[in-house]
C-alpha positions in Angstrom: 53.8 24.3 13.1 58.0 24.2 13.5 59.6 27.7 13.4 60.3 28.7 10.0 63.8 30.0 10.8 64.9 26.8 12.6 64.2 24.6 9.9 66.5 21.9 8.4 66.2 23.2 4.7 65.8 26.5 2.8 64.8 25.2 -0.2 63.6 21.8 -1.5 63.7 21.6 -5.4 60.3 18.9 -5.6 59.9 17.0 -8.7 63.9 16.9 -9.3 64.2 13.3 -11.1 61.5 15.3 -13.7 62.7 17.1 -16.6 62.4 20.6 -15.6 63.0 19.7 -12.0 66.6 18.4 -12.8 67.2 21.9 -14.5 66.0 23.7 -11.4 68.5 21.3 -9.3 70.9 22.2 -11.6 70.6 26.0 -11.2 71.6 25.7 -7.4 74.6 23.3 -8.6 76.0 26.0 -11.1 74.9 28.8 -9.7 76.0 28.7 -5.8 77.8 25.5 -5.8 79.8 25.8 -2.2 79.5 29.5 -2.1 78.9 31.6 1.1 75.3 32.6 -0.7 74.6 28.5 -1.3 71.1 27.9 0.4 70.8 24.8 2.1 68.6 22.9 -0.2 67.2 19.4 -1.4 66.3 17.4 -4.0 62.6 15.4 -3.4 60.8 13.0 -5.5 59.2 9.8 -5.5 62.2 7.3 -5.9 65.3 7.5 -3.4 67.4 5.6 -6.5 66.2 7.7 -8.8 67.1 11.1 -7.1 70.6 9.7 -6.0 71.1 8.9 -9.8 70.2 12.5 -10.6 72.1 14.0 -7.7 75.3 12.2 -9.2 74.7 12.9 -13.0 74.1 16.8 -12.6 77.2 16.8 -10.6 75.8 17.8 -7.0 77.8 17.3 -3.7 77.3 13.6 -2.8 75.9 14.8 0.4 73.0 16.8 -0.9 70.0 15.6 1.2 67.5 13.5 -0.7 63.6 13.5 0.5 61.6 10.8 -0.6 57.6 12.6 -1.1 54.9 11.8 -3.4 51.8 13.6 -4.3 49.4 10.7 -3.3 50.9 10.2 0.0 49.5 13.4 1.7 51.8 12.9 5.2 55.1 12.6 3.3 54.2 16.0 1.9 53.3 17.3 5.2 56.7 15.9 6.4 58.5 17.1 3.5 57.0 20.7 4.1 57.8 20.8 7.9 61.5 20.4 7.3 61.8 23.6 4.9 61.4 27.3 4.4 60.6 27.1 0.9 59.3 24.4 -1.8 59.8 24.7 -5.4 57.4 22.0 -7.3 58.1 21.4 -10.8 55.1 18.5 -10.3 52.1 19.0 -12.7 49.9 19.3 -14.2 49.3 20.9 -10.9 45.7 20.6 -11.2 46.0 16.7 -11.0 49.4 16.6 -8.9 49.0 19.9 -6.8 45.9 20.1 -4.3 48.0 18.6 -1.6 50.9 20.0 -1.6 49.7 23.5 -1.5 47.4 22.5 1.4 50.3 21.2 3.1 52.4 24.3 2.5 49.6 26.4 3.8 49.2 24.2 6.6 53.1 24.3 7.9 53.4 27.9 6.8 55.7 26.6 4.0 56.4 29.3 1.1 55.6 27.5 -2.3 56.7 28.3 -6.0 55.5 26.3 -9.1 55.5 27.0 -13.0 51.4 26.9 -13.3 49.8 28.3 -15.8 46.4 27.1 -15.2 44.1 30.0 -13.9 41.1 27.1 -13.4 43.0 25.6 -10.6 44.7 29.0 -9.6 41.2 30.3 -9.1 40.1 27.3 -6.5 43.5 27.7 -4.8 43.1 31.2 -4.1 39.6 30.5 -2.9 40.1 27.9 -0.7 43.3 29.2 1.0 44.2 32.6 0.5 43.0 33.5 3.7 44.2 30.6 5.7 47.8 31.4 3.7 47.7 35.0 5.2 47.1 33.5 8.5 49.9 31.1 8.6 52.3 33.2 6.6 52.8 30.8 3.5 53.6 32.6 0.5 52.0 30.4 -2.5 53.7 31.7 -5.6 52.3 30.3 -8.7 53.4 31.1 -12.2 57.1 31.6 -11.4 58.5 30.8 -14.7 58.3 32.1 -18.4 54.6 32.2 -17.3 54.5 34.7 -16.1 57.9 36.3 -14.7 58.8 38.5 -17.8 55.3 39.8 -18.0 54.5 40.6 -14.5 57.4 42.0 -13.5 57.9 43.7 -16.8 54.8 45.8 -16.5 55.9 46.5 -13.0 58.8 48.1 -13.8 57.4 50.0 -16.7 54.9 51.4 -14.2 57.7 52.5 -11.9 59.5 54.3 -15.0 56.0 56.1 -15.7 55.4 57.1 -12.2 58.9 58.4 -12.2 58.7 60.3 -15.6 55.3 61.0 -15.5 54.0 61.2 -12.2 51.2 58.3 -12.9 51.1 55.1 -13.8 50.1 54.4 -17.5 46.8 53.3 -17.7 46.9 51.2 -21.2 50.1 48.8 -21.6 50.8 46.6 -24.1 53.1 43.7 -23.8 54.3 42.8 -27.3 56.9 39.6 -27.7 59.4 40.8 -30.5 61.4 37.4 -30.5 61.1 34.2 -28.9 63.1 30.8 -29.9 62.3 27.5 -27.9 60.0 24.9 -27.7 56.7 24.4 -25.4 57.5 21.8 -22.8 55.4 18.6 -22.3 54.2 20.0 -19.0 52.6 22.8 -20.8 50.7 20.8 -23.3 49.8 18.3 -20.8 48.4 21.1 -18.5 46.2 22.8 -21.5 45.1 18.8 -22.1 44.1 18.8 -18.3 42.4 22.3 -18.3 40.2 21.1 -21.1 39.2 18.4 -19.5 38.6 19.9 -16.3 36.2 22.6 -18.3 34.5 19.8 -19.6 33.7 18.7 -16.5 32.7 22.3 -14.8 31.6 24.9 -17.0 32.2 27.6 -14.3 35.7 27.1 -15.0 35.3 28.5 -18.5 34.0 32.3 -17.2 37.8 32.2 -15.0 39.3 31.2 -18.2 37.6 33.7 -20.8 38.0 37.1 -18.1 41.1 39.1 -17.3 40.1 39.3 -13.9 39.7 35.6 -13.1 42.0 35.8 -10.5 40.9 38.9 -8.7 38.0 37.7 -6.8 35.5 40.5 -6.3 37.1 43.2 -8.7 36.2 43.5 -11.8 38.1 46.3 -14.2 37.3 48.0 -17.6 36.6 45.8 -20.3 40.2 44.6 -22.1 41.8 44.4 -25.8 41.3 40.9 -26.2 44.6 40.0 -28.4 42.7 37.9 -30.3 42.9 39.3 -33.8 45.6 40.1 -35.8 46.0 43.9 -36.0 48.6 46.5 -37.1 50.1 47.8 -34.0 51.1 51.3 -34.9 53.2 52.0 -31.8 55.1 48.9 -32.4 55.2 49.7 -35.8 54.6 45.9 -37.0 51.7 43.3 -37.3 50.6 41.8 -34.2 49.3 38.3 -34.0 47.6 36.2 -31.2 50.4 35.3 -27.9 49.1 31.8 -26.9 50.3 32.7 -23.2 48.6 35.8 -23.0 45.6 34.3 -21.3 47.6 33.2 -18.1 49.8 36.2 -18.1 47.2 39.1 -18.5 45.4 37.3 -15.7 48.3 37.3 -13.6 49.1 41.1 -14.2 46.1 42.3 -12.9 46.4 39.8 -9.8 49.7 41.6 -9.0 47.8 45.0 -9.5 45.2 44.0 -7.3 47.2 42.7 -4.3 49.2 45.7 -4.3 46.3 48.1 -4.0 46.0 49.1 -7.6 49.1 51.2 -8.0 48.4 50.7 -11.8 45.4 51.9 -11.5 41.4 50.5 -11.3 41.2 51.5 -15.0 44.4 49.4 -16.1 44.2 47.9 -19.3 46.7 45.3 -20.6 46.9 43.1 -23.7 49.8 40.9 -24.9 50.2 39.9 -28.6 53.4 38.4 -30.7 54.8 41.0 -33.2 55.7 39.7 -36.8 56.7 42.1 -40.0 55.4 45.2 -41.0 53.7 45.2 -44.5 52.1 42.9 -46.1 54.1 39.5 -45.2 53.3 40.4 -41.4 49.7 40.6 -42.2 50.2 37.2 -43.5 52.0 35.9 -40.5 50.1 37.7 -38.1 46.9 35.5 -39.7 49.0 32.0 -39.9 49.8 32.3 -36.3 46.1 33.1 -35.1 45.5 30.0 -37.3 48.0 28.2 -35.3 46.3 28.8 -32.0 43.8 26.6 -32.7 46.2 23.4 -32.3 49.5 25.0 -31.1 51.3 21.4 -30.3 50.8 20.1 -33.7 50.0 16.3 -34.6 52.3 15.2 -31.9 52.3 17.1 -28.4 55.0 16.8 -26.7 55.2 14.5 -23.2 56.0 15.6 -20.0 59.4 14.6 -18.9 60.6 15.3 -22.7 62.2 18.5 -24.0 65.1 20.0 -26.0 68.6 19.6 -26.2 71.3 21.3 -23.8 72.1 22.9 -27.4 68.7 23.9 -27.8 68.2 25.3 -24.4 71.3 27.2 -24.6 70.3 28.9 -28.1 67.1 29.9 -26.6 66.0 33.7 -26.4 63.0 36.0 -25.9 62.8 39.5 -26.2 59.4 41.5 -24.8 58.6 44.6 -25.5 56.1 47.0 -23.2 54.4 49.9 -24.3 52.7 52.4 -21.6 50.5 54.8 -23.1 49.3 57.8 -21.3 46.1 59.6 -21.8 48.0 62.8 -23.4 49.7 60.0 -26.0 53.1 60.6 -24.7 54.6 56.7 -24.2 57.1 54.7 -22.5 59.0 51.9 -23.6 60.7 49.1 -21.5 62.0 45.6 -22.6 62.6 42.4 -20.6 65.1 39.9 -22.4 66.4 36.4 -21.5 68.7 34.2 -22.4 68.5 30.4 -23.0 64.9 29.1 -24.0 61.7 30.5 -22.3 60.2 26.9 -21.5 63.0 25.2 -20.1 66.4 27.0 -19.8 65.1 30.4 -18.4 62.3 29.1 -16.7 64.4 26.6 -14.5 66.4 29.8 -13.4 63.5 31.8 -12.8 62.0 29.4 -10.5 65.4 28.9 -8.5 65.5 32.7 -8.3 62.0 33.0 -7.3 63.0 30.3 -4.3 66.0 32.5 -3.5 63.8 35.5 -3.2 61.6 34.2 -1.2 64.0 33.4 1.7 64.9 37.3 1.7 60.9 38.9 1.2 59.1 39.9 4.6 55.7 39.8 2.4 52.6 38.5 4.5 51.1 35.3 3.4 48.8 34.6 1.0 48.1 33.1 -2.6 49.8 35.8 -4.8 52.2 36.1 -7.6 56.0 37.0 -8.1 55.4 40.4 -9.0 53.0 40.7 -5.8 55.5 39.2 -3.1 58.8 40.1 -4.5 58.5 42.6 -7.3 61.7 44.7 -7.6 64.0 42.2 -5.4 63.5 39.5 -7.8 64.1 41.4 -10.8 67.6 42.3 -9.0 68.3 38.1 -8.5 67.1 37.5 -12.1 69.5 39.9 -13.8 72.3 38.6 -11.3 71.8 35.3 -11.6 69.0 34.1 -14.5 70.3 36.1 -17.5 67.3 38.3 -17.8 67.6 41.9 -18.6 65.4 44.5 -17.6 65.8 48.0 -19.1 63.9 51.6 -20.5 64.4 51.9 -23.9 64.9 55.3 -25.9 
């Protein structure tokens, strides 16, 4: 295994010719250009010609290195991993195209980050590779986009504030999406379809999907609030509806707590919902949102590679409230807000900054989360380079 410190590149963006991969590459061009803080980075994908076209279209320097690698060609993936400290991959659904790349990163001690929201596959990778990744030093960092960074780090930062204010963590935290404007990605739709097909073939995956502790093998915490039924949330003062990404986010929040040695407590309870309005209108909206979960993508789901216009990405945003509830009835409120649409504009920036934070991290290897590996260091990077804000609210 080549010494990580002497490798040719800091970061390789794998899948750079795809819709989201291109946005990640654009982030490095826009945010770092030729500044002193710029990483040594390269673009990777199956076609050299397409890579060259995208490089030119996004205004990357003409000498930006291009690397040919293919999910179906294991040797090309290993060769790519041996050249870099970090691989950022947007090539999903990961349960279809991710196995060999994760294995290559683990074998070569290369850090890895993706946009995965596929808990069945993630659990398989944990079971298969966690110990080997600890041994090789590879940090395998799943869910490094809108699922699940704002939620994973939002809870982490709220608990830091709770300890400072009350001397102990909040045993119950609510994640509540106050507002969000953006669209689902074609990759998200494809991942959900692939997950349903995988469950049809292997029923044991259903248990992992249904359990909030599906990503904490060997640990089962207390019963969790389901978040699946519309309810009036008196702490938030509004009606709350089910939130489609809660299934993956809650699992990642519990995995961060698990990997960090339970700083939130072993009795920690967490759920996520989407806030509507107060009163009767809010109740109707919450029930309508619950119905929509049965078919979240409508009659024509987006295809992988499709996405919103630059204007739609620019005009998107999200605003998430976290409410920490203490046993004596006291509460603490924490907000995480992001500019740009969550599924693309913000996600691409978050993945890029996860890669940058991994370069500076001294965390132990393993299969983990942005919260477990990077924590507050990533929060700082996201505030400085990705237009996110993290703040206690009065």
